[in-house]
C-alpha positions, 0 to 999 in steps of 0.5 A: 932653765935647765933641770935641776934648777937648784934653789937654796932657801936659808932657814934659821931660828927666829925667822918669819916663816911667811918670808920663807914659805910664801916664796917657797910656794912659788919656787917649788912649782917651777918646772925642773926646780929642786928646792932645799931648805938649809940650816947649819944642820938638818937634825932638828926643826928650825922654829920661827919667831912665832913658834912654827917648826920647819925641818930643813932638808940639808945642812950647810956642809951638804950643799955645794952650790946653787942657782938661786940663793934666798934669805928670809927675814925676821927677828932672828936675823939680828943674831946672825949678823955676826955669825961666821958660819952663816955669813960664810955659807951665804958667800959660798953659795953666792959664788956661782948663784945666778940669782941672790935674793931676799925678803924683808930683813933677809937683805941685811944678812946679805949685806952683812955677808958683803953681797949687796955692796953697790947694789940697790936693794929694799927691806922691811920699811922699819929697817930700810935705812940700815941697808946704807950701813952695809954698802947698799942703796936703800930703795923703798919699793916692793921689789927691787932688781939690780942686776942679779940681786932681787930683794923684796920689802916686808913679809907680804912681798915675798910672793911678788918677789918670787913671781918676778923671779919665776918670770925671769927664770921660766918666762912670764907665761909660766909665772902667770900659770903659777899665779893662777894655780895659787890664786894670787890676786892681791887686794889689800884689806887696808890702804898702803902704808903711805895712806895710813894714819900717822899716829898708827905708824908712830905707834908701830915704830914706838913698839919696835924702837928698842929692837930696831936700835939693836938692828941698827947697831948690828948693821953698823958693826957689820958694815964696819967689817966690810972691805972698802967698796 
C-alpha cells in the first residue's frame, strides 16, 4: 500500500456504532492510512441507534474518491435504502475503490446501490436472505470475500473483517501486529448461534419480526429498481 491509503467509512443516523468503530480501530492503525468518517454533512454529529454521537470528518461533497469504502449496518439502514444522495455517494466512491466493504446490514445498502450484483456476500443473520433480492448470493459465514467485495456478518464480526482487510492491504505480519496491539483474542462468552436454544432464537426473531418485514419490503423495492444482471 502507498500512503496515503484513503479509507472512507460511511456514518449515518441510526447506525450501530460498533459496526463502524470496531473496524475503525483496525483501519486507523494501518501504516499510511487516512480514515474519513463521512456523512451528508459534517456540521452536526451523527447519532447511532443507541444514542452515541459521532462527528463526521467530511461531507459527501468533500470526498472525491477512496481506496476502500466501508458501510456499517444498523436500523438506520432502512431509511437509506431509497435515499438517492447516499446511494449515489456509494456508487461514486465505488468507481475507483480497490475494496468495497461492509458489516451487518451495511451490505443491504451496498446491494441497494447495485454494488453486490453477482457477488457472494453476507449480512446479519436475521437479514441474510434479503441479499438475494439485491442480486447478491447470500452466504452464512462470518466474513465473505468475493473478488474486491469484503462483507462481514453481524456487528461483532467487524474486527474480523477489518483484520482480514489489513492482511490483504498491508500483509499478514502487519495485521497480526494490529491484532496484538488491540489484544484481539476472541473467546465467545456463549456458544455460536448454531448451538443456541431454538426457543431463544425464535424469541429474538419474534421481537424483530415487524422491523424485519420492513427491511424485507425495502430490499424488494431496491432490487426491483436495479438493472438486470
